[in-house]
KOLDO-491744 format. One record per atom (N, C-alpha, C): residue number from 1; residue in one letter; x, z, y; atom name. Coordinates in Angstrom, 3 decimals, padded with zeros to 6 digits. Example, Ala and Ser with C-alpha at 12.3 -4.5 7.8 and 13.67 -1.06 7.14 Angstrom:
<rs>
R / n / res / xx / zz / yy / atom
R / 1 / a / 013.190 / 007.800 / -005.690 / N
R / 1 / a / 012.300 / 007.800 / -004.500 / CA
R / 1 / a / 013.200 / 007.800 / -003.300 / C
R / 2 / s / 012.850 / 007.080 / -002.250 / N
R / 2 / s / 013.670 / 007.140 / -001.060 / CA
R / 2 / s / 012.900 / 007.870 / 000.030 / C
</rs>
This chain:
<rs>
R / n / res / xx / zz / yy / atom
R / 1 / m / -022.524 / -013.517 / -003.826 / N
R / 1 / m / -021.140 / -013.254 / -002.813 / CA
R / 1 / m / -020.695 / -011.457 / -002.967 / C
R / 2 / l / -020.414 / -010.645 / -003.254 / N
R / 2 / l / -019.227 / -009.211 / -003.290 / CA
R / 2 / l / -019.947 / -008.520 / -001.803 / C
R / 3 / k / -020.166 / -007.337 / -001.737 / N
R / 3 / k / -020.525 / -006.942 / -001.143 / CA
R / 3 / k / -020.525 / -005.428 / -001.305 / C
R / 4 / i / -018.817 / -004.582 / -000.844 / N
R / 4 / i / -018.499 / -003.498 / -000.830 / CA
R / 4 / i / -019.010 / -002.098 / 000.690 / C
R / 5 / e / -018.960 / -001.811 / -000.156 / N
R / 5 / e / -019.187 / -000.603 / 000.861 / CA
R / 5 / e / -018.466 / 000.467 / 000.416 / C
R / 6 / v / -017.764 / 001.223 / 001.968 / N
R / 6 / v / -017.066 / 002.750 / 001.122 / CA
R / 6 / v / -018.163 / 003.910 / 001.061 / C
R / 7 / r / -018.370 / 004.603 / 000.643 / N
R / 7 / r / -018.857 / 006.135 / 000.725 / CA
R / 7 / r / -018.456 / 006.889 / -000.178 / C
R / 8 / a / -018.829 / 008.035 / 000.184 / N
R / 8 / a / -018.352 / 009.432 / -000.447 / CA
R / 8 / a / -018.073 / 008.992 / -001.781 / C
R / 9 / y / -017.283 / 009.751 / -002.845 / N
R / 9 / y / -017.403 / 009.663 / -004.230 / CA
R / 9 / y / -018.363 / 011.228 / -005.113 / C
R / 10 / k / -019.210 / 010.229 / -005.822 / N
R / 10 / k / -019.658 / 010.778 / -006.944 / CA
R / 10 / k / -019.228 / 011.476 / -007.975 / C
R / 11 / e / -019.673 / 012.588 / -008.573 / N
R / 11 / e / -018.865 / 012.631 / -009.553 / CA
R / 11 / e / -019.028 / 011.718 / -010.517 / C
R / 12 / a / -020.302 / 010.751 / -010.816 / N
R / 12 / a / -019.873 / 009.969 / -011.656 / CA
R / 12 / a / -018.889 / 008.577 / -011.752 / C
R / 13 / d / -018.751 / 009.093 / -010.388 / N
R / 13 / d / -017.379 / 008.041 / -009.794 / CA
R / 13 / d / -016.056 / 008.676 / -010.566 / C
R / 14 / l / -015.858 / 009.700 / -011.004 / N
R / 14 / l / -014.474 / 010.222 / -011.223 / CA
R / 14 / l / -014.071 / 009.119 / -012.682 / C
R / 15 / p / -014.563 / 008.829 / -013.336 / N
R / 15 / p / -013.748 / 008.370 / -014.566 / CA
R / 15 / p / -013.335 / 006.561 / -014.334 / C
R / 16 / e / -013.955 / 006.029 / -013.393 / N
R / 16 / e / -014.067 / 005.241 / -012.716 / CA
R / 16 / e / -011.565 / 005.339 / -011.605 / C
R / 17 / m / -012.764 / 006.375 / -010.884 / N
R / 17 / m / -011.395 / 006.371 / -009.729 / CA
R / 17 / m / -009.877 / 006.981 / -010.306 / C
R / 18 / i / -010.452 / 007.822 / -011.937 / N
R / 18 / i / -009.190 / 008.403 / -012.607 / CA
R / 18 / i / -008.453 / 007.245 / -012.958 / C
R / 19 / r / -009.239 / 006.254 / -013.621 / N
R / 19 / r / -008.682 / 004.725 / -014.065 / CA
R / 19 / r / -007.860 / 004.230 / -013.444 / C
R / 20 / i / -008.322 / 003.529 / -012.221 / N
R / 20 / i / -007.606 / 003.450 / -011.018 / CA
R / 20 / i / -006.685 / 004.681 / -010.776 / C
R / 21 / w / -007.164 / 005.829 / -010.099 / N
R / 21 / w / -005.643 / 006.094 / -009.711 / CA
R / 21 / w / -004.323 / 006.702 / -010.986 / C
R / 22 / n / -004.641 / 006.516 / -011.898 / N
R / 22 / n / -003.598 / 006.700 / -013.335 / CA
R / 22 / n / -003.082 / 005.009 / -013.253 / C
R / 23 / e / -003.358 / 004.410 / -012.726 / N
R / 23 / e / -003.137 / 002.457 / -012.896 / CA
R / 23 / e / -001.616 / 002.885 / -011.939 / C
R / 24 / i / -001.997 / 003.329 / -010.711 / N
R / 24 / i / -001.118 / 003.191 / -009.449 / CA
R / 24 / i / -000.293 / 004.815 / -010.272 / C
R / 25 / v / -000.493 / 005.265 / -010.659 / N
R / 25 / v / 000.226 / 006.328 / -010.800 / CA
R / 25 / v / 001.967 / 006.106 / -012.185 / C
R / 26 / e / 000.725 / 005.442 / -012.971 / N
R / 26 / e / 001.243 / 004.870 / -014.116 / CA
R / 26 / e / 002.866 / 003.667 / -014.172 / C
R / 27 / g / 002.357 / 002.478 / -012.376 / N
R / 27 / g / 002.961 / 001.594 / -012.768 / CA
R / 27 / g / 004.257 / 002.636 / -012.019 / C
R / 28 / g / 004.849 / 003.487 / -010.641 / N
R / 28 / g / 005.261 / 004.262 / -010.381 / CA
R / 28 / g / 006.005 / 003.822 / -009.663 / C
R / 29 / i / 005.277 / 003.040 / -008.680 / N
R / 29 / i / 006.271 / 002.391 / -007.787 / CA
R / 29 / i / 005.841 / 002.504 / -006.171 / C
R / 30 / a / 004.902 / 003.303 / -005.967 / N
R / 30 / a / 003.593 / 004.010 / -004.890 / CA
R / 30 / a / 003.491 / 005.650 / -004.904 / C
R / 31 / f / 003.035 / 006.262 / -005.934 / N
R / 31 / f / 002.402 / 007.519 / -006.054 / CA
R / 31 / f / 003.816 / 008.197 / -006.362 / C
R / 32 / p / 004.445 / 009.444 / -005.752 / N
R / 32 / p / 005.081 / 010.383 / -005.676 / CA
R / 32 / p / 004.278 / 010.539 / -007.391 / C
R / 33 / q / 003.527 / 011.046 / -008.245 / N
R / 33 / q / 003.231 / 011.738 / -009.131 / CA
R / 33 / q / 003.153 / 011.001 / -010.057 / C
R / 34 / e / 004.303 / 011.930 / -011.225 / N
R / 34 / e / 004.462 / 011.130 / -012.372 / CA
R / 34 / e / 003.377 / 011.785 / -013.337 / C
R / 35 / e / 002.827 / 012.008 / -013.120 / N
R / 35 / e / 001.691 / 013.158 / -014.440 / CA
R / 35 / e / 000.597 / 012.191 / -014.551 / C
R / 36 / p / -000.279 / 011.683 / -015.147 / N
R / 36 / p / -002.102 / 011.116 / -014.891 / CA
R / 36 / p / -002.639 / 011.818 / -014.895 / C
R / 37 / l / -004.145 / 011.990 / -014.341 / N
R / 37 / l / -005.330 / 012.436 / -014.745 / CA
R / 37 / l / -005.594 / 012.723 / -015.731 / C
R / 38 / n / -006.545 / 013.191 / -016.351 / N
R / 38 / n / -007.591 / 013.188 / -017.589 / CA
R / 38 / n / -008.482 / 013.981 / -016.527 / C
R / 39 / l / -010.028 / 013.646 / -017.641 / N
R / 39 / l / -011.369 / 014.106 / -016.556 / CA
R / 39 / l / -010.591 / 015.629 / -016.108 / C
R / 40 / e / -010.018 / 017.067 / -016.662 / N
R / 40 / e / -010.569 / 017.582 / -016.097 / CA
R / 40 / e / -009.495 / 017.839 / -014.941 / C
R / 41 / t / -008.575 / 017.301 / -015.036 / N
R / 41 / t / -007.238 / 017.742 / -014.038 / CA
R / 41 / t / -007.514 / 016.662 / -012.943 / C
R / 42 / g / -008.137 / 015.588 / -013.397 / N
R / 42 / g / -009.203 / 014.559 / -011.865 / CA
R / 42 / g / -009.905 / 015.409 / -011.571 / C
R / 43 / k / -011.174 / 015.650 / -012.036 / N
R / 43 / k / -012.102 / 016.320 / -011.514 / CA
R / 43 / k / -011.416 / 017.608 / -010.838 / C
R / 44 / l / -010.817 / 018.328 / -010.606 / N
R / 44 / l / -009.787 / 019.547 / -009.804 / CA
R / 44 / l / -008.792 / 018.838 / -008.780 / C
R / 45 / f / -008.392 / 017.970 / -009.127 / N
R / 45 / f / -007.524 / 017.032 / -008.151 / CA
R / 45 / f / -008.423 / 016.683 / -006.988 / C
R / 46 / f / -009.486 / 015.768 / -007.497 / N
R / 46 / f / -010.480 / 014.809 / -005.962 / CA
R / 46 / f / -011.232 / 016.499 / -005.792 / C
R / 47 / a / -011.530 / 017.120 / -006.288 / N
R / 47 / a / -012.083 / 018.071 / -005.691 / CA
R / 47 / a / -011.497 / 019.189 / -004.709 / C
R / 48 / g / -010.168 / 019.451 / -004.701 / N
R / 48 / g / -009.258 / 020.258 / -003.704 / CA
R / 48 / g / -008.849 / 018.999 / -002.877 / C
R / 49 / q / -009.063 / 017.690 / -002.706 / N
R / 49 / q / -008.890 / 017.343 / -001.422 / CA
R / 49 / q / -010.203 / 017.456 / 000.040 / C
R / 50 / t / -010.093 / 016.615 / 001.073 / N
R / 50 / t / -011.358 / 017.276 / 002.393 / CA
R / 50 / t / -011.774 / 016.310 / 002.195 / C
R / 51 / y / -011.747 / 015.290 / 001.367 / N
R / 51 / y / -012.824 / 014.290 / 001.515 / CA
R / 51 / y / -011.947 / 012.919 / 000.243 / C
R / 52 / n / -012.482 / 012.089 / -000.598 / N
R / 52 / n / -012.350 / 011.179 / -001.024 / CA
R / 52 / n / -013.772 / 010.336 / -001.246 / C
R / 53 / a / -013.152 / 008.968 / -001.339 / N
R / 53 / a / -014.000 / 008.232 / -001.256 / CA
R / 53 / a / -014.395 / 006.903 / -001.851 / C
R / 54 / v / -014.855 / 005.956 / -001.728 / N
R / 54 / v / -014.869 / 004.619 / -002.971 / CA
R / 54 / v / -015.104 / 003.924 / -002.519 / C
R / 55 / a / -014.925 / 002.452 / -002.838 / N
R / 55 / a / -015.007 / 001.238 / -002.317 / CA
R / 55 / a / -015.583 / 000.591 / -004.169 / C
R / 56 / v / -017.196 / 000.178 / -003.097 / N
R / 56 / v / -018.553 / -000.120 / -004.523 / CA
R / 56 / v / -018.864 / -000.805 / -003.944 / C
R / 57 / d / -019.256 / -002.245 / -005.365 / N
R / 57 / d / -020.168 / -002.869 / -004.818 / CA
R / 57 / d / -021.577 / -002.820 / -004.813 / C
R / 58 / a / -022.149 / -002.856 / -003.474 / N
R / 58 / a / -023.715 / -002.029 / -002.704 / CA
R / 58 / a / -024.298 / -002.750 / -004.106 / C
R / 59 / d / -023.990 / -003.774 / -005.067 / N
R / 59 / d / -024.943 / -004.300 / -005.770 / CA
R / 59 / d / -025.343 / -003.502 / -007.316 / C
R / 60 / t / -024.070 / -003.137 / -007.788 / N
R / 60 / t / -023.742 / -002.764 / -008.991 / CA
R / 60 / t / -023.621 / -001.500 / -008.962 / C
R / 61 / g / -022.529 / -001.090 / -008.481 / N
R / 61 / g / -021.848 / 000.468 / -007.959 / CA
R / 61 / g / -020.218 / 000.351 / -009.039 / C
R / 62 / k / -020.085 / -000.470 / -009.056 / N
R / 62 / k / -018.897 / -000.646 / -009.627 / CA
R / 62 / k / -017.569 / -000.194 / -008.576 / C
R / 63 / v / -016.206 / 000.087 / -009.399 / N
R / 63 / v / -015.601 / 001.186 / -008.270 / CA
R / 63 / v / -014.617 / -000.049 / -008.455 / C
R / 64 / y / -014.193 / 000.007 / -007.294 / N
R / 64 / y / -012.847 / -001.002 / -006.861 / CA
R / 64 / y / -011.368 / -000.724 / -006.681 / C
R / 65 / g / -011.927 / 000.757 / -005.860 / N
R / 65 / g / -010.485 / 001.838 / -005.552 / CA
R / 65 / g / -011.328 / 002.860 / -004.749 / C
R / 66 / c / -010.613 / 003.798 / -004.259 / N
R / 66 / c / -010.601 / 004.682 / -003.729 / CA
R / 66 / c / -009.861 / 005.571 / -002.835 / C
R / 67 / y / -009.886 / 006.957 / -002.229 / N
R / 67 / y / -009.158 / 007.555 / -001.626 / CA
R / 67 / y / -009.226 / 008.853 / -001.660 / C
R / 68 / i / -008.135 / 009.450 / -001.561 / N
R / 68 / i / -007.918 / 010.468 / -000.657 / CA
R / 68 / i / -007.847 / 011.382 / 000.626 / C
R / 69 / l / -008.556 / 011.955 / 000.696 / N
R / 69 / l / -008.298 / 013.071 / 002.462 / CA
R / 69 / l / -007.714 / 014.032 / 002.482 / C
R / 70 / h / -006.741 / 014.850 / 003.128 / N
R / 70 / h / -005.782 / 016.191 / 003.120 / CA
R / 70 / h / -005.167 / 016.339 / 004.195 / C
R / 71 / p / -005.203 / 017.602 / 004.409 / N
R / 71 / p / -003.958 / 017.524 / 005.823 / CA
R / 71 / p / -002.574 / 017.653 / 005.069 / C
R / 72 / n / -001.910 / 017.382 / 006.209 / N
R / 72 / n / -000.649 / 017.404 / 005.189 / CA
R / 72 / n / 000.337 / 018.305 / 005.420 / C
R / 73 / n / -000.421 / 019.256 / 006.346 / N
R / 73 / n / 000.150 / 020.147 / 006.904 / CA
R / 73 / n / -000.371 / 021.630 / 006.906 / C
R / 74 / v / 000.049 / 022.538 / 007.456 / N
R / 74 / v / -000.829 / 023.948 / 007.732 / CA
R / 74 / v / -000.703 / 024.223 / 009.231 / C
R / 75 / g / -001.695 / 025.155 / 009.689 / N
R / 75 / g / -001.270 / 025.963 / 010.882 / CA
R / 75 / g / -001.145 / 024.754 / 012.079 / C
R / 76 / r / -000.208 / 025.310 / 013.233 / N
R / 76 / r / -000.027 / 024.340 / 013.905 / CA
R / 76 / r / 000.521 / 022.875 / 013.754 / C
R / 77 / c / 000.332 / 022.873 / 012.327 / N
R / 77 / c / 000.726 / 020.592 / 012.375 / CA
R / 77 / c / -000.982 / 020.647 / 011.121 / C
R / 78 / g / -001.816 / 021.974 / 011.279 / N
R / 78 / g / -003.167 / 021.679 / 010.424 / CA
R / 78 / g / -003.635 / 020.049 / 010.812 / C
R / 79 / h / -003.925 / 019.926 / 012.261 / N
R / 79 / h / -004.184 / 018.502 / 012.937 / CA
R / 79 / h / -003.838 / 017.149 / 012.272 / C
R / 80 / i / -003.055 / 017.640 / 011.352 / N
R / 80 / i / -002.224 / 015.780 / 010.857 / CA
R / 80 / i / -002.742 / 015.980 / 009.258 / C
R / 81 / c / -003.598 / 014.586 / 009.056 / N
R / 81 / c / -004.071 / 014.615 / 007.826 / CA
R / 81 / c / -003.061 / 013.586 / 007.099 / C
R / 82 / n / -003.131 / 013.418 / 006.027 / N
R / 82 / n / -002.162 / 012.389 / 005.113 / CA
R / 82 / n / -003.867 / 012.097 / 004.244 / C
R / 83 / a / -003.091 / 010.693 / 003.774 / N
R / 83 / a / -004.267 / 010.080 / 002.482 / CA
R / 83 / a / -003.613 / 008.703 / 001.923 / C
R / 84 / s / -004.022 / 009.203 / 000.413 / N
R / 84 / s / -003.651 / 008.159 / -000.338 / CA
R / 84 / s / -004.502 / 007.059 / -000.866 / C
R / 85 / y / -004.452 / 005.757 / -001.156 / N
R / 85 / y / -005.592 / 004.720 / -001.125 / CA
R / 85 / y / -004.681 / 003.902 / -002.281 / C
R / 86 / a / -005.809 / 004.041 / -003.584 / N
R / 86 / a / -005.769 / 003.283 / -004.855 / CA
R / 86 / a / -006.626 / 002.065 / -005.125 / C
R / 87 / v / -006.260 / 001.032 / -005.219 / N
R / 87 / v / -006.686 / -000.244 / -005.377 / CA
R / 87 / v / -007.136 / -000.736 / -006.769 / C
R / 88 / a / -007.793 / -000.979 / -007.654 / N
R / 88 / a / -007.756 / -001.527 / -009.014 / CA
R / 88 / a / -007.060 / -003.015 / -009.113 / C
R / 89 / s / -006.128 / -002.986 / -010.477 / N
R / 89 / s / -005.698 / -004.107 / -009.655 / CA
R / 89 / s / -006.066 / -005.249 / -009.752 / C
R / 90 / e / -006.857 / -005.153 / -010.971 / N
R / 90 / e / -008.229 / -006.521 / -010.465 / CA
R / 90 / e / -008.815 / -006.406 / -009.564 / C
R / 91 / s / -008.489 / -005.852 / -008.388 / N
R / 91 / s / -009.333 / -006.182 / -007.437 / CA
R / 91 / s / -008.769 / -006.463 / -006.172 / C
R / 92 / r / -007.786 / -006.529 / -006.534 / N
R / 92 / r / -006.555 / -006.992 / -005.032 / CA
R / 92 / r / -006.785 / -008.339 / -004.241 / C
R / 93 / g / -006.587 / -008.684 / -003.546 / N
R / 93 / g / -007.118 / -009.881 / -002.591 / CA
R / 93 / g / -008.274 / -009.912 / -002.208 / C
R / 94 / l / -009.192 / -008.293 / -002.603 / N
R / 94 / l / -010.592 / -008.598 / -002.034 / CA
R / 94 / l / -010.780 / -007.892 / -000.483 / C
R / 95 / h / -009.244 / -007.038 / 000.012 / N
R / 95 / h / -009.906 / -006.211 / 001.128 / CA
R / 95 / h / -010.300 / -005.613 / 001.128 / C
R / 96 / i / -009.728 / -004.850 / -000.395 / N
R / 96 / i / -010.820 / -003.580 / -000.674 / CA
R / 96 / i / -009.650 / -002.396 / 000.227 / C
R / 97 / g / -008.088 / -002.621 / 000.037 / N
R / 97 / g / -007.569 / -001.592 / 000.987 / CA
R / 97 / g / -007.657 / -001.926 / 001.798 / C
R / 98 / e / -007.536 / -002.476 / 003.167 / N
R / 98 / e / -008.345 / -002.296 / 004.344 / CA
R / 98 / e / -009.544 / -001.767 / 004.508 / C
R / 99 / k / -010.270 / -002.110 / 003.901 / N
R / 99 / k / -011.912 / -001.128 / 004.153 / CA
R / 99 / k / -011.735 / 000.408 / 003.559 / C
R / 100 / l / -011.231 / 001.074 / 002.302 / N
R / 100 / l / -010.449 / 001.771 / 002.531 / CA
R / 100 / l / -009.617 / 002.633 / 003.328 / C
R / 101 / v / -008.495 / 002.280 / 004.598 / N
R / 101 / v / -007.914 / 003.113 / 005.308 / CA
R / 101 / v / -009.110 / 002.868 / 006.740 / C
R / 102 / t / -009.574 / 002.107 / 006.303 / N
R / 102 / t / -010.870 / 001.429 / 007.766 / CA
R / 102 / t / -011.335 / 002.942 / 007.883 / C
R / 103 / d / -012.506 / 003.092 / 006.688 / N
R / 103 / d / -013.342 / 004.028 / 006.334 / CA
R / 103 / d / -012.385 / 005.367 / 006.637 / C
R / 104 / c / -011.428 / 005.449 / 006.270 / N
R / 104 / c / -010.325 / 006.707 / 006.067 / CA
R / 104 / c / -009.819 / 007.087 / 008.107 / C
R / 105 / l / -009.875 / 006.051 / 008.427 / N
R / 105 / l / -009.281 / 006.528 / 010.171 / CA
R / 105 / l / -010.335 / 006.973 / 010.719 / C
R / 106 / v / -011.707 / 006.787 / 010.143 / N
R / 106 / v / -013.031 / 007.259 / 010.673 / CA
R / 106 / v / -013.409 / 008.740 / 010.468 / C
R / 107 / q / -013.380 / 009.097 / 008.624 / N
R / 107 / q / -013.468 / 009.850 / 008.370 / CA
R / 107 / q / -012.026 / 010.996 / 008.784 / C
R / 108 / g / -011.100 / 010.786 / 008.781 / N
R / 108 / g / -010.197 / 011.872 / 009.287 / CA
R / 108 / g / -010.687 / 012.133 / 010.383 / C
R / 109 / k / -011.290 / 011.442 / 011.283 / N
R / 109 / k / -011.855 / 012.149 / 013.348 / CA
R / 109 / k / -012.958 / 012.771 / 012.789 / C
R / 110 / r / -013.547 / 012.379 / 012.019 / N
R / 110 / r / -014.809 / 013.307 / 011.846 / CA
R / 110 / r / -014.562 / 014.694 / 010.954 / C
R / 111 / h / -013.354 / 014.607 / 010.514 / N
R / 111 / h / -013.438 / 015.416 / 010.063 / CA
R / 111 / h / -011.708 / 016.676 / 010.937 / C
R / 112 / g / -011.949 / 016.430 / 011.492 / N
R / 112 / g / -011.398 / 017.097 / 013.039 / CA
R / 112 / g / -009.942 / 017.017 / 012.874 / C
R / 113 / f / -009.241 / 016.221 / 012.180 / N
R / 113 / f / -007.982 / 015.612 / 012.186 / CA
R / 113 / f / -007.841 / 014.649 / 013.619 / C
R / 114 / r / -006.738 / 014.937 / 014.524 / N
R / 114 / r / -006.174 / 013.797 / 015.183 / CA
R / 114 / r / -005.137 / 013.455 / 014.720 / C
R / 115 / i / -004.064 / 012.996 / 013.713 / N
R / 115 / i / -003.040 / 012.013 / 013.576 / CA
R / 115 / i / -003.276 / 012.250 / 012.015 / C
R / 116 / l / -003.334 / 010.873 / 011.278 / N
R / 116 / l / -003.012 / 010.545 / 009.985 / CA
R / 116 / l / -001.771 / 010.037 / 010.017 / C
R / 117 / q / -000.983 / 010.816 / 008.735 / N
R / 117 / q / 000.818 / 010.067 / 008.201 / CA
R / 117 / q / 000.926 / 009.733 / 007.233 / C
R / 118 / f / 001.173 / 009.111 / 007.199 / N
R / 118 / f / 001.856 / 008.498 / 005.596 / CA
R / 118 / f / 003.266 / 008.767 / 005.315 / C
R / 119 / n / 003.764 / 010.360 / 005.223 / N
R / 119 / n / 005.364 / 010.279 / 004.537 / CA
R / 119 / n / 006.093 / 009.618 / 003.879 / C
R / 120 / a / 005.527 / 009.123 / 003.160 / N
R / 120 / a / 006.510 / 007.760 / 001.913 / CA
R / 120 / a / 005.867 / 006.867 / 001.150 / C
R / 121 / v / 005.900 / 005.522 / 002.618 / N
R / 121 / v / 005.204 / 004.447 / 001.858 / CA
R / 121 / v / 006.450 / 003.754 / 001.656 / C
R / 122 / v / 006.422 / 003.506 / 000.623 / N
R / 122 / v / 007.857 / 002.701 / -000.386 / CA
R / 122 / v / 008.167 / 001.607 / 000.336 / C
R / 123 / a / 009.318 / 001.426 / 000.997 / N
R / 123 / a / 009.698 / -000.113 / 001.835 / CA
R / 123 / a / 009.086 / -001.181 / 001.350 / C
R / 124 / s / 009.177 / -001.506 / 000.167 / N
R / 124 / s / 009.076 / -002.797 / -000.841 / CA
R / 124 / s / 007.614 / -003.030 / -000.918 / C
R / 125 / n / 006.502 / -001.475 / -000.704 / N
R / 125 / n / 004.941 / -002.465 / -000.667 / CA
R / 125 / n / 004.717 / -002.541 / 000.397 / C
R / 126 / i / 005.319 / -004.190 / 000.448 / N
R / 126 / i / 004.906 / -004.590 / 001.416 / CA
R / 126 / i / 003.746 / -005.657 / 002.134 / C
R / 127 / h / 002.923 / -005.228 / 000.807 / N
R / 127 / h / 001.517 / -005.230 / 001.302 / CA
R / 127 / h / 000.306 / -004.592 / 002.059 / C
R / 128 / a / 001.161 / -003.193 / 001.699 / N
R / 128 / a / 000.014 / -001.824 / 002.575 / CA
R / 128 / a / 001.158 / -001.661 / 003.990 / C
R / 129 / r / 002.452 / -002.724 / 003.974 / N
R / 129 / r / 003.077 / -001.741 / 005.678 / CA
R / 129 / r / 002.704 / -002.862 / 005.991 / C
R / 130 / h / 002.459 / -004.089 / 005.410 / N
R / 130 / h / 001.477 / -005.394 / 007.007 / CA
R / 130 / h / 000.008 / -004.843 / 007.150 / C
R / 131 / l / -000.441 / -004.101 / 006.376 / N
R / 131 / l / -001.609 / -003.959 / 007.032 / CA
R / 131 / l / -001.797 / -002.571 / 007.224 / C
R / 132 / y / -000.951 / -001.742 / 007.384 / N
R / 132 / y / -000.728 / -000.600 / 008.323 / CA
R / 132 / y / -000.618 / -001.198 / 009.556 / C
R / 133 / e / 000.193 / -001.760 / 009.477 / N
R / 133 / e / 001.179 / -002.616 / 010.573 / CA
R / 133 / e / -000.211 / -002.749 / 011.180 / C
R / 134 / r / -000.707 / -003.682 / 010.776 / N
R / 134 / r / -002.218 / -004.439 / 011.146 / CA
R / 134 / r / -002.736 / -003.744 / 012.065 / C
R / 135 / l / -003.840 / -002.515 / 011.248 / N
R / 135 / l / -003.961 / -001.541 / 011.650 / CA
R / 135 / l / -003.885 / -000.318 / 012.740 / C
R / 136 / g / -002.734 / -000.858 / 013.171 / N
R / 136 / g / -002.389 / -000.140 / 014.689 / CA
R / 136 / g / -001.101 / 001.166 / 014.478 / C
R / 137 / f / -001.380 / 001.278 / 012.804 / N
R / 137 / f / -000.074 / 002.697 / 012.851 / CA
R / 137 / f / 001.426 / 001.940 / 012.999 / C
R / 138 / i / 002.205 / 003.209 / 013.688 / N
R / 138 / i / 003.616 / 002.795 / 014.152 / CA
R / 138 / i / 004.450 / 003.896 / 013.098 / C
R / 139 / r / 005.410 / 002.605 / 012.272 / N
R / 139 / r / 006.303 / 003.106 / 011.962 / CA
R / 139 / r / 007.383 / 003.826 / 012.704 / C
R / 140 / l / 007.764 / 005.059 / 012.075 / N
R / 140 / l / 008.448 / 006.307 / 012.613 / CA
R / 140 / l / 009.908 / 006.077 / 012.113 / C
R / 141 / g / 010.428 / 004.892 / 011.115 / N
R / 141 / g / 011.575 / 004.840 / 011.037 / CA
R / 141 / g / 011.576 / 004.416 / 009.380 / C
R / 142 / t / 013.284 / 004.796 / 009.009 / N
R / 142 / t / 013.380 / 004.583 / 007.021 / CA
R / 142 / t / 014.031 / 005.485 / 006.896 / C
R / 143 / i / 013.749 / 006.401 / 005.493 / N
R / 143 / i / 014.214 / 007.426 / 004.873 / CA
R / 143 / i / 015.140 / 006.848 / 003.866 / C
R / 144 / p / 016.609 / 006.518 / 003.798 / N
R / 144 / p / 017.237 / 006.013 / 002.610 / CA
R / 144 / p / 017.233 / 006.788 / 001.482 / C
R / 145 / g / 016.638 / 005.766 / 000.359 / N
R / 145 / g / 017.196 / 006.180 / -001.205 / CA
R / 145 / g / 015.209 / 007.344 / -001.128 / C
R / 146 / g / 014.325 / 007.729 / -000.360 / N
R / 146 / g / 013.647 / 008.354 / -000.779 / CA
R / 146 / g / 012.410 / 008.790 / -001.460 / C
R / 147 / f / 012.573 / 007.403 / -002.267 / N
R / 147 / f / 011.303 / 007.503 / -003.477 / CA
R / 147 / f / 012.766 / 006.905 / -005.059 / C
R / 148 / r / 011.973 / 007.674 / -005.480 / N
R / 148 / r / 012.808 / 007.880 / -006.790 / CA
R / 148 / r / 011.659 / 007.033 / -008.090 / C
R / 149 / m / 011.823 / 005.658 / -008.409 / N
R / 149 / m / 011.144 / 004.670 / -008.858 / CA
R / 149 / m / 010.991 / 004.944 / -010.742 / C
R / 150 / k / 009.925 / 004.152 / -010.516 / N
R / 150 / k / 010.102 / 004.077 / -012.065 / CA
R / 150 / k / 011.317 / 004.353 / -013.067 / C
R / 151 / d / 011.541 / 002.750 / -012.757 / N
R / 151 / d / 012.834 / 002.489 / -013.887 / CA
R / 151 / d / 014.213 / 003.787 / -013.303 / C
R / 152 / g / 014.244 / 004.570 / -011.909 / N
R / 152 / g / 015.035 / 005.237 / -011.789 / CA
R / 152 / g / 016.293 / 004.915 / -010.992 / C
R / 153 / h / 015.566 / 003.882 / -010.435 / N
R / 153 / h / 016.630 / 003.776 / -009.116 / CA
R / 153 / h / 015.867 / 003.948 / -007.600 / C
R / 154 / y / 016.206 / 004.391 / -006.380 / N
R / 154 / y / 016.028 / 004.418 / -005.339 / CA
R / 154 / y / 015.438 / 003.507 / -004.480 / C
R / 155 / e / 014.326 / 003.691 / -003.730 / N
R / 155 / e / 014.331 / 003.189 / -002.715 / CA
R / 155 / e / 013.835 / 003.410 / -001.668 / C
R / 156 / d / 014.184 / 002.570 / -000.198 / N
R / 156 / d / 013.643 / 003.867 / 000.926 / CA
R / 156 / d / 011.946 / 003.913 / 001.457 / C
R / 157 / i / 012.260 / 004.675 / 002.338 / N
R / 157 / i / 010.308 / 005.013 / 002.357 / CA
R / 157 / i / 010.407 / 004.875 / 004.288 / C
R / 158 / c / 009.605 / 004.095 / 004.564 / N
R / 158 / c / 008.943 / 004.740 / 005.945 / CA
R / 158 / c / 007.417 / 005.319 / 006.287 / C
R / 159 / p / 007.865 / 006.481 / 007.181 / N
R / 159 / p / 006.880 / 007.433 / 007.010 / CA
R / 159 / p / 006.019 / 006.738 / 008.680 / C
R / 160 / y / 005.156 / 006.211 / 008.390 / N
R / 160 / y / 003.771 / 005.991 / 009.341 / CA
R / 160 / y / 002.760 / 007.331 / 010.186 / C
R / 161 / y / 002.551 / 006.544 / 011.452 / N
R / 161 / y / 000.999 / 007.682 / 011.502 / CA
R / 161 / y / 000.459 / 006.802 / 012.503 / C
R / 162 / h / -000.932 / 007.086 / 012.700 / N
R / 162 / h / -001.596 / 006.881 / 014.079 / CA
R / 162 / h / -003.041 / 007.751 / 014.441 / C
R / 163 / e / -002.546 / 007.655 / 015.795 / N
R / 163 / e / -003.487 / 008.922 / 015.927 / CA
R / 163 / e / -005.325 / 008.425 / 016.207 / C
R / 164 / l / -005.888 / 009.738 / 015.926 / N
R / 164 / l / -007.231 / 009.090 / 015.678 / CA
R / 164 / l / -008.059 / 009.029 / 017.086 / C
</rs>
């Protein structure tokens, strides 16, 4: 039986984190980034976050997914954080995303944030939206055409938040 643990990333995790992250970027339907990471840019990208975690097989260390946590804004809004989650396509259905989001809620509070806000959840990303709502996130509305999909058409986005 697969035993998944979520822990802080280590430098040795970077190649798999970058591979999984790039899979989402290249899919063009969830992350706003358009350029994939390489080892150099990936190392800088992950090092620039407040916290990064990986979901790994506790026995083998295989990386199944990761997340980044960072401030959503500065100054008077610096108590609000933002996060992004990436789960390897071959790992979907194993509840990796739920483990990542649940850990992120704990880490956000641990790092002094009071609110976790998602700015741009693509409306068609039903699995993510259902997960967030099940975990107590509140939807703030809809921004029409807020996300340009890889094929060039625009889809609505739904901001969400969760008090920590």
